[in-house]
GUKEVEX-605180 format. One line per 8 residues: number of its first residue (from 1); for each residue x, z, y of N, C-alpha, C. Coordinates in Angstrom, 2 decimals. Example, Ala and Ser with C-alpha at 12.3 -4.5 7.8 and 13.67 -1.06 7.14 Angstrom:
% residues 2
1	13.19 7.80 -5.69 12.30 7.80 -4.50 13.20 7.80 -3.30 ~ 12.85 7.08 -2.25 13.67 7.14 -1.06 12.90 7.87 0.03
***
This chain:
% residues 206
1	-17.04 -50.94 -15.21 -15.99 -51.23 -14.70 -16.94 -52.31 -13.25 ~ -15.93 -52.26 -12.28 -16.63 -52.35 -11.66 -16.71 -54.35 -11.21 ~ -17.70 -53.90 -10.37 -18.37 -55.85 -10.40 -17.69 -56.27 -9.40 ~ -16.23 -57.66 -9.52 -15.55 -57.73 -8.60 -17.17 -58.65 -7.24 ~ -18.01 -58.31 -6.44 -18.43 -58.82 -4.99 -17.83 -60.02 -4.78 ~ -16.72 -59.86 -4.44 -15.66 -61.67 -3.68 -16.58 -62.35 -4.49 ~ -16.41 -62.59 -5.18 -16.75 -63.86 -6.33 -18.23 -64.29 -5.74 ~ -19.11 -63.97 -5.03 -20.39 -64.08 -4.72 -20.35 -64.57 -2.98
9	-21.02 -65.40 -2.73 -21.56 -65.33 -1.62 -22.75 -64.52 -0.76 ~ -23.64 -64.16 -2.42 -24.31 -63.45 -1.75 -25.20 -63.24 -2.89 ~ -26.32 -61.86 -3.27 -27.74 -62.10 -4.02 -28.92 -62.11 -3.59 ~ -29.27 -62.84 -5.12 -30.92 -63.29 -4.67 -31.53 -62.65 -6.52 ~ -32.57 -62.43 -5.85 -33.16 -61.12 -7.04 -34.98 -62.14 -6.95 ~ -35.07 -61.94 -8.00 -36.83 -62.77 -8.09 -37.26 -61.80 -9.06 ~ -38.55 -61.54 -9.17 -39.88 -61.01 -9.48 -40.83 -60.08 -9.28 ~ -41.31 -59.46 -9.70 -43.26 -59.07 -8.53 -43.31 -57.75 -7.43
17	-44.01 -57.35 -7.35 -43.78 -56.54 -5.22 -43.84 -55.62 -6.03 ~ -43.37 -54.49 -7.19 -42.14 -54.01 -7.09 -41.00 -54.45 -6.40 ~ -40.56 -55.70 -6.46 -39.10 -55.98 -6.35 -39.10 -57.09 -4.67 ~ -40.70 -56.40 -4.28 -40.70 -57.23 -3.18 -40.85 -56.23 -1.66 ~ -41.73 -55.04 -2.71 -41.16 -53.90 -1.80 -42.44 -54.09 -1.11 ~ -43.71 -54.18 -1.64 -45.20 -54.12 -1.80 -45.64 -52.76 -1.04 ~ -46.29 -53.48 0.41 -46.43 -51.62 1.03 -45.64 -50.60 1.43 ~ -44.56 -50.65 1.70 -43.61 -50.15 2.43 -43.61 -50.44 3.69
25	-43.43 -49.45 4.66 -43.51 -49.66 5.56 -43.38 -50.70 6.32 ~ -42.82 -51.79 6.69 -42.85 -53.17 7.02 -43.02 -54.02 6.13 ~ -44.75 -53.62 5.34 -44.74 -54.23 4.52 -46.43 -54.39 4.30 ~ -47.07 -53.99 5.27 -48.47 -53.63 4.83 -49.09 -54.32 4.79 ~ -50.26 -55.53 4.21 -50.84 -56.46 4.98 -52.13 -56.79 5.20 ~ -52.44 -55.09 5.43 -53.36 -54.54 6.42 -52.77 -54.43 7.87 ~ -51.79 -54.74 7.89 -51.10 -54.62 9.22 -50.08 -55.30 10.38 ~ -49.42 -56.26 9.12 -48.56 -56.82 9.62 -49.55 -58.48 9.39
33	-48.96 -59.62 10.52 -50.01 -61.01 10.44 -48.66 -61.78 9.28 ~ -47.08 -61.32 9.87 -46.64 -61.79 8.90 -45.44 -60.97 7.65 ~ -46.46 -61.72 6.28 -45.68 -60.73 5.37 -44.67 -60.93 4.85 ~ -43.34 -59.96 4.57 -41.75 -60.86 3.73 -41.67 -59.35 3.25 ~ -41.01 -59.80 2.85 -39.97 -59.22 1.48 -39.49 -57.67 2.01 ~ -39.52 -56.61 1.83 -39.46 -55.18 2.81 -38.18 -55.11 3.09 ~ -37.60 -55.10 4.49 -36.03 -54.69 4.55 -36.18 -53.20 3.90 ~ -36.67 -52.35 3.22 -36.97 -51.44 2.25 -36.48 -51.40 0.99
41	-36.88 -53.00 0.35 -37.25 -52.50 -0.87 -35.50 -52.30 -1.96 ~ -35.54 -52.32 -2.77 -34.08 -52.13 -3.52 -33.33 -53.03 -3.85 ~ -33.89 -54.56 -3.41 -32.49 -55.46 -3.50 -31.25 -55.13 -2.06 ~ -32.58 -55.37 -1.23 -32.40 -54.73 0.25 -30.60 -53.76 -0.18 ~ -31.67 -52.47 -0.35 -30.80 -51.26 -1.13 -29.41 -51.70 -1.40 ~ -29.91 -52.66 -2.50 -28.20 -53.36 -3.14 -27.25 -53.86 -2.84 ~ -28.04 -54.93 -1.98 -26.50 -55.35 -1.23 -26.55 -54.63 0.19 ~ -26.84 -53.77 0.45 -25.99 -52.99 1.58 -24.85 -52.61 0.62
49	-25.04 -51.55 -0.16 -24.45 -50.76 -1.34 -23.21 -51.83 -1.56 ~ -23.24 -52.85 -2.11 -22.35 -54.48 -2.63 -22.27 -55.55 -1.55 ~ -22.14 -55.01 -0.11 -22.03 -55.66 0.96 -22.37 -57.19 0.78 ~ -23.83 -57.61 0.37 -23.44 -59.06 -0.36 -24.76 -59.45 0.50 ~ -24.99 -60.79 1.22 -26.74 -60.90 1.97 -27.38 -61.14 0.16 ~ -29.11 -61.14 1.24 -29.71 -61.21 -0.16 -31.05 -61.96 0.06 ~ -31.10 -62.58 -0.64 -32.51 -63.84 -1.15 -33.48 -62.72 -1.87 ~ -34.20 -62.29 -0.75 -35.53 -61.30 -1.84 -36.29 -62.76 -2.83
57	-36.48 -62.93 -3.78 -37.63 -64.24 -4.59 -38.24 -63.82 -4.60 ~ -39.03 -62.49 -4.55 -39.60 -62.02 -5.73 -40.97 -62.23 -4.70 ~ -42.15 -61.93 -5.48 -43.68 -62.17 -4.93 -44.48 -61.38 -5.73 ~ -45.42 -61.17 -4.52 -46.74 -60.23 -5.46 -47.48 -60.40 -6.48 ~ -47.26 -59.70 -7.36 -48.34 -59.95 -8.13 -47.88 -61.53 -9.68 ~ -46.68 -61.43 -9.34 -46.08 -62.26 -10.00 -46.61 -61.99 -11.75 ~ -46.16 -63.28 -12.11 -46.35 -62.87 -13.43 -45.34 -63.32 -14.42 ~ -44.55 -63.06 -15.36 -43.82 -63.36 -15.75 -43.31 -65.38 -15.69
65	-44.54 -65.88 -15.77 -44.59 -67.32 -16.15 -44.19 -67.38 -14.48 ~ -44.95 -67.54 -13.43 -44.41 -67.22 -12.17 -43.01 -67.14 -11.70 ~ -42.54 -65.76 -12.28 -41.15 -65.70 -11.83 -40.68 -66.99 -12.06 ~ -40.33 -67.12 -13.45 -39.68 -68.90 -14.11 -40.31 -69.56 -12.85 ~ -41.60 -70.09 -12.44 -41.38 -71.24 -12.00 -40.56 -71.13 -10.46 ~ -40.80 -69.68 -9.74 -40.26 -69.26 -8.77 -38.53 -69.45 -9.07 ~ -37.98 -69.55 -10.34 -36.53 -69.55 -10.41 -36.09 -70.97 -10.49 ~ -37.07 -72.05 -11.35 -36.64 -73.25 -11.37 -37.14 -74.07 -10.51
73	-37.60 -73.67 -8.87 -37.60 -74.22 -8.01 -36.90 -73.79 -6.99 ~ -35.81 -72.45 -7.36 -35.28 -72.66 -6.16 -33.83 -73.20 -6.10 ~ -33.13 -73.67 -5.11 -31.88 -73.73 -5.33 -30.89 -72.64 -5.01 ~ -30.67 -72.48 -7.06 -29.17 -71.61 -7.57 -28.21 -72.30 -7.21 ~ -26.82 -72.05 -6.51 -25.57 -71.89 -6.85 -24.82 -71.39 -7.63 ~ -23.32 -71.78 -7.39 -22.36 -71.06 -8.45 -21.77 -69.72 -8.29 ~ -21.97 -69.35 -7.52 -21.25 -68.19 -6.34 -22.70 -67.67 -6.05 ~ -23.93 -67.48 -6.29 -24.97 -66.16 -6.28 -24.61 -65.83 -7.28
81	-24.78 -64.17 -7.10 -25.48 -63.32 -7.99 -26.85 -62.90 -8.62 ~ -27.48 -63.41 -9.13 -28.55 -63.47 -9.98 -28.88 -62.21 -10.56 ~ -30.31 -61.63 -9.78 -31.03 -60.48 -10.66 -33.00 -61.07 -11.15 ~ -33.06 -61.03 -12.43 -34.37 -61.07 -12.53 -35.14 -59.64 -12.84 ~ -36.30 -59.53 -12.10 -36.56 -58.34 -13.02 -38.56 -58.65 -13.27 ~ -38.07 -58.95 -14.93 -39.24 -59.34 -15.49 -39.98 -58.18 -15.19 ~ -41.30 -58.51 -15.12 -43.09 -57.48 -14.86 -43.36 -57.49 -15.83 ~ -45.17 -57.85 -16.15 -45.40 -57.13 -16.70 -46.25 -58.25 -17.81
89	-46.02 -58.37 -19.28 -46.75 -59.78 -20.50 -47.97 -60.03 -19.90 ~ -48.47 -59.38 -19.72 -49.81 -59.95 -19.37 -50.35 -60.35 -18.93 ~ -49.78 -60.81 -17.19 -50.05 -61.87 -16.51 -49.89 -63.01 -16.43 ~ -50.29 -64.09 -16.71 -50.48 -65.05 -16.60 -50.75 -65.89 -15.17 ~ -50.71 -67.66 -15.27 -52.27 -68.66 -14.07 -51.95 -69.50 -14.65 ~ -52.89 -70.53 -14.19 -53.85 -71.47 -14.54 -53.54 -72.93 -13.33 ~ -52.76 -73.69 -13.78 -52.48 -74.39 -12.25 -53.91 -75.37 -11.95 ~ -54.24 -75.38 -10.23 -55.39 -75.59 -9.96 -55.45 -77.50 -9.88
97	-56.22 -78.34 -10.27 -55.61 -79.49 -9.26 -55.49 -79.86 -8.08 ~ -55.45 -79.16 -7.10 -54.52 -79.03 -5.46 -53.14 -78.42 -5.85 ~ -52.51 -77.78 -7.06 -51.05 -76.92 -7.61 -51.79 -76.39 -7.62 ~ -51.53 -74.93 -6.71 -52.04 -74.21 -6.67 -52.06 -73.66 -7.69 ~ -51.60 -71.75 -7.67 -51.95 -71.19 -9.55 -52.95 -70.42 -9.05 ~ -53.89 -70.15 -9.78 -55.16 -69.36 -9.94 -54.42 -68.61 -10.80 ~ -54.30 -66.89 -10.38 -53.49 -65.63 -10.81 -54.47 -65.55 -11.84 ~ -54.29 -64.70 -13.42 -54.40 -63.95 -14.11 -54.03 -63.00 -14.44
105	-55.23 -61.95 -14.67 -54.76 -60.15 -14.56 -55.63 -59.60 -16.03 ~ -55.42 -59.00 -16.31 -56.13 -57.89 -17.84 -57.55 -57.78 -17.21 ~ -57.87 -57.17 -15.75 -58.65 -56.97 -15.04 -59.39 -58.18 -14.45 ~ -58.96 -59.16 -14.67 -59.77 -59.92 -14.06 -61.55 -60.19 -14.73 ~ -62.18 -60.67 -14.02 -63.54 -60.68 -14.31 -64.15 -62.24 -13.74 ~ -63.57 -63.50 -15.20 -63.85 -64.80 -14.78 -63.32 -65.17 -16.54 ~ -64.44 -66.44 -16.70 -63.97 -67.53 -17.69 -62.59 -68.05 -18.54 ~ -61.80 -68.13 -17.02 -60.29 -68.40 -17.90 -59.48 -67.86 -18.37
113	-59.84 -65.91 -17.29 -59.35 -64.83 -17.96 -60.17 -64.41 -19.00 ~ -61.14 -64.34 -19.74 -61.66 -63.84 -21.10 -60.90 -64.85 -21.83 ~ -61.21 -66.24 -21.68 -60.70 -67.29 -22.98 -59.06 -66.86 -22.94 ~ -58.20 -66.48 -22.24 -57.33 -66.28 -22.38 -56.97 -65.54 -23.06 ~ -57.09 -64.17 -22.95 -56.87 -63.22 -23.10 -57.21 -63.26 -25.04 ~ -58.84 -64.14 -25.36 -59.34 -64.26 -26.63 -58.15 -64.77 -27.52 ~ -57.34 -65.30 -26.49 -56.33 -66.74 -27.92 -55.19 -66.08 -27.73 ~ -54.70 -64.91 -27.07 -53.55 -64.44 -27.40 -53.47 -62.96 -26.84
121	-52.42 -62.16 -27.89 -52.73 -60.97 -28.67 -50.94 -59.83 -27.79 ~ -51.03 -59.22 -27.85 -49.53 -58.32 -27.30 -48.22 -59.06 -28.22 ~ -48.26 -59.82 -28.81 -47.24 -60.48 -30.43 -46.54 -61.45 -29.36 ~ -48.04 -62.13 -28.82 -48.05 -63.58 -28.11 -47.53 -63.29 -27.16 ~ -47.74 -62.77 -26.52 -47.79 -62.45 -24.80 -46.28 -62.36 -24.87 ~ -45.84 -61.36 -25.26 -43.98 -60.57 -25.63 -43.60 -61.83 -25.89 ~ -43.86 -62.64 -26.94 -42.99 -64.46 -26.80 -43.20 -64.78 -25.96 ~ -44.35 -64.92 -25.45 -44.24 -66.13 -23.91 -43.18 -65.79 -23.21
129	-43.26 -64.69 -23.03 -42.16 -63.74 -22.19 -40.78 -63.95 -22.41 ~ -40.46 -63.98 -23.42 -38.82 -64.08 -24.27 -38.75 -66.15 -23.86 ~ -40.06 -66.74 -24.11 -39.66 -68.27 -23.70 -39.09 -67.90 -22.57 ~ -39.60 -67.38 -21.64 -39.61 -67.40 -20.50 -38.48 -67.40 -19.79 ~ -37.57 -66.21 -20.66 -36.50 -66.06 -20.04 -35.32 -66.12 -20.47 ~ -35.55 -67.09 -21.89 -34.95 -68.07 -22.50 -34.78 -68.91 -21.44 ~ -36.04 -69.68 -21.04 -35.34 -70.87 -20.32 -34.92 -70.30 -19.49 ~ -35.14 -69.60 -18.12 -34.23 -69.20 -17.02 -32.82 -68.84 -17.94
137	-32.75 -68.67 -18.74 -31.03 -67.99 -19.40 -30.14 -69.15 -18.91 ~ -31.06 -70.46 -19.59 -30.58 -71.66 -19.50 -30.10 -73.03 -18.53 ~ -31.19 -72.15 -17.52 -31.22 -72.70 -15.78 -29.96 -72.43 -14.99 ~ -29.93 -70.98 -15.74 -28.80 -70.45 -14.66 -26.80 -70.83 -15.27 ~ -27.26 -70.91 -17.14 -25.93 -71.25 -17.75 -25.42 -72.70 -16.79 ~ -26.84 -73.58 -16.56 -26.56 -75.01 -16.37 -25.99 -75.11 -14.73 ~ -26.49 -73.72 -13.72 -25.32 -73.63 -12.55 -24.71 -72.97 -12.63 ~ -24.14 -72.67 -13.83 -22.87 -71.43 -14.12 -22.46 -70.20 -13.19
145	-24.15 -69.46 -12.64 -24.32 -68.41 -11.92 -24.43 -67.20 -12.97 ~ -23.57 -66.31 -12.48 -23.99 -65.02 -13.78 -25.36 -64.23 -13.18 ~ -26.33 -63.81 -14.42 -27.46 -63.48 -14.17 -27.72 -62.08 -15.13 ~ -27.77 -61.26 -14.36 -28.73 -60.07 -15.36 -29.68 -59.82 -14.90 ~ -30.74 -59.81 -16.56 -31.77 -59.58 -16.57 -32.30 -58.26 -16.77 ~ -33.79 -57.42 -15.92 -34.38 -56.17 -16.17 -35.47 -56.91 -16.48 ~ -36.40 -55.61 -17.07 -37.82 -55.55 -17.13 -38.23 -54.53 -16.92 ~ -39.57 -53.69 -16.65 -40.12 -52.88 -16.30 -41.28 -52.94 -17.13
153	-41.72 -53.61 -18.21 -43.08 -53.46 -19.02 -42.19 -52.79 -20.40 ~ -42.62 -52.09 -20.89 -42.17 -51.33 -22.39 -42.56 -52.17 -23.29 ~ -43.88 -53.27 -23.13 -44.28 -54.10 -24.50 -43.26 -54.38 -24.48 ~ -42.05 -54.91 -23.64 -40.88 -55.73 -24.05 -40.18 -55.67 -25.72 ~ -40.81 -53.63 -25.53 -39.49 -53.26 -26.60 -39.99 -54.10 -27.35 ~ -41.22 -54.99 -27.72 -41.91 -55.52 -28.91 -41.14 -57.20 -29.23 ~ -39.91 -57.23 -28.00 -38.78 -57.64 -28.72 -38.16 -58.04 -29.92 ~ -38.37 -57.75 -31.11 -37.07 -57.30 -31.56 -38.35 -57.31 -32.67
161	-39.52 -58.16 -32.53 -40.41 -58.86 -33.53 -40.31 -59.84 -33.27 ~ -39.82 -60.85 -32.32 -40.12 -61.77 -32.04 -38.92 -62.90 -32.45 ~ -40.04 -64.14 -32.64 -38.10 -65.46 -33.47 -37.05 -65.99 -32.61 ~ -36.99 -65.18 -31.65 -36.26 -66.39 -30.55 -35.31 -65.25 -30.81 ~ -34.00 -65.97 -30.56 -32.74 -64.91 -30.29 -32.93 -63.99 -29.31 ~ -32.55 -62.90 -29.18 -33.17 -62.28 -27.88 -31.81 -61.92 -26.96 ~ -32.22 -62.16 -25.90 -31.76 -62.13 -24.27 -31.29 -61.06 -24.13 ~ -30.30 -60.55 -23.55 -29.70 -59.36 -23.00 -30.74 -59.23 -21.64
169	-30.99 -58.10 -21.94 -32.38 -56.88 -21.48 -31.90 -55.66 -20.97 ~ -32.12 -55.38 -19.58 -32.18 -54.08 -19.34 -33.41 -53.41 -19.15 ~ -33.86 -52.05 -19.42 -35.11 -51.68 -18.86 -35.04 -50.60 -17.73 ~ -35.95 -51.12 -17.21 -35.84 -50.53 -15.99 -37.31 -49.69 -16.46 ~ -36.76 -48.36 -16.33 -38.03 -47.72 -15.64 -38.44 -47.22 -14.96 ~ -39.56 -48.04 -13.85 -39.84 -47.84 -12.89 -41.13 -46.23 -12.86 ~ -41.04 -45.97 -13.85 -41.96 -44.71 -13.74 -40.68 -43.82 -14.19 ~ -39.86 -44.03 -15.17 -38.94 -42.80 -14.71 -38.26 -42.41 -12.78
177	-38.25 -43.83 -12.40 -36.96 -43.73 -11.26 -38.08 -43.28 -10.26 ~ -39.38 -43.94 -10.33 -40.79 -43.67 -9.20 -40.99 -42.48 -9.03 ~ -40.34 -41.59 -7.71 -40.88 -40.00 -7.60 -41.61 -40.32 -6.11 ~ -42.12 -40.90 -5.42 -43.15 -41.50 -4.23 -43.94 -42.92 -4.80 ~ -44.87 -42.91 -3.51 -45.44 -43.97 -3.31 -45.32 -44.29 -2.37 ~ -46.03 -45.78 -1.86 -46.28 -46.45 -0.89 -47.36 -46.25 -0.71 ~ -47.49 -46.73 0.76 -49.49 -46.63 1.41 -50.37 -46.82 0.69 ~ -50.18 -47.37 -0.45 -51.83 -48.49 -1.36 -51.18 -47.21 -2.45
185	-50.85 -46.07 -2.14 -50.75 -45.10 -3.82 -50.72 -45.28 -5.00 ~ -49.62 -46.44 -4.91 -49.85 -47.49 -6.22 -48.15 -47.95 -6.75 ~ -47.55 -48.55 -5.73 -46.17 -48.84 -5.66 -45.54 -47.75 -5.54 ~ -43.58 -48.05 -6.65 -42.56 -46.98 -6.01 -42.45 -47.45 -4.27 ~ -42.52 -45.69 -3.35 -42.00 -45.66 -2.03 -40.55 -46.03 -1.40 ~ -40.64 -45.09 -0.46 -38.92 -45.09 0.21 -37.68 -44.52 -1.30 ~ -38.47 -44.09 -1.08 -36.78 -42.82 -2.12 -37.26 -43.41 -3.02 ~ -38.26 -44.01 -4.05 -38.60 -45.26 -5.20 -37.36 -45.97 -5.54
193	-37.33 -46.75 -4.27 -36.48 -48.11 -3.52 -34.73 -47.61 -4.23 ~ -34.67 -46.53 -3.51 -34.08 -46.37 -3.64 -32.78 -46.14 -4.71 ~ -33.17 -44.90 -5.67 -33.31 -44.86 -7.73 -33.27 -46.28 -7.53 ~ -34.26 -47.34 -7.41 -34.03 -48.41 -8.40 -32.71 -48.81 -7.84 ~ -32.24 -49.36 -7.07 -31.44 -49.47 -6.01 -29.67 -49.11 -7.00 ~ -30.16 -47.30 -6.78 -28.56 -47.10 -7.38 -28.54 -47.67 -8.52 ~ -29.68 -47.06 -10.19 -29.63 -47.46 -11.38 -29.19 -48.81 -11.54 ~ -30.05 -50.18 -10.53 -29.38 -51.36 -10.70 -27.58 -51.87 -10.57
201	-27.54 -50.94 -9.40 -26.19 -50.44 -9.29 -24.89 -50.09 -10.53 ~ -25.26 -49.35 -11.12 -25.26 -48.40 -12.08 -24.78 -49.27 -12.96 ~ -26.05 -50.25 -13.80 -25.39 -51.40 -14.28 -24.50 -52.03 -14.34 ~ -24.97 -52.32 -12.85 -23.81 -53.63 -12.22 -22.09 -53.28 -13.03 ~ -21.91 -52.51 -12.61 -21.00 -51.81 -12.67 -20.47 -51.00 -13.62 ~ -21.39 -50.79 -14.41 -21.12 -50.44 -16.21 -19.72 -50.92 -16.82
***
């Protein structure tokens, strides 16, 4: 079934660096003074395919908790088509006294990270992400807008063990879709973003 794009005024996308387009030619923190989401990132490619303007709200290095925060502080309206690309479950953040975010990753070498990963095993991390997704879905339901949830972390397959209801999720296997790399040799390259856009477009029109 083809998605009726006439219902929507814009495409709004949330995610982390792979959605932001990190280290694509126009998004290199080593050479650009002002960094913003890449025009070559898959949300823009998807928007062109659907003839829709795009608001790319992705944040490099974001955790699922931070993606939820971005969602809850955004200006979403009923005529938005929303896509969320949830990221790795083992990222998080701590809010500091000045309300800035102290991001925590598995390779972080500090007391906060060591304490956090002693408390949370994989099942708990997946559970936290399921809570984030459920919270986001309720937010979008209240806004009366359409939402599609994608995820890139294979660990989310453990969601079947969660005590929470399983939300509707589509696995975006970036390892399968990534055929080239960006300038840091880590993130998806130009052709890979085209592949991701095509995959998401097919899901929306399935």
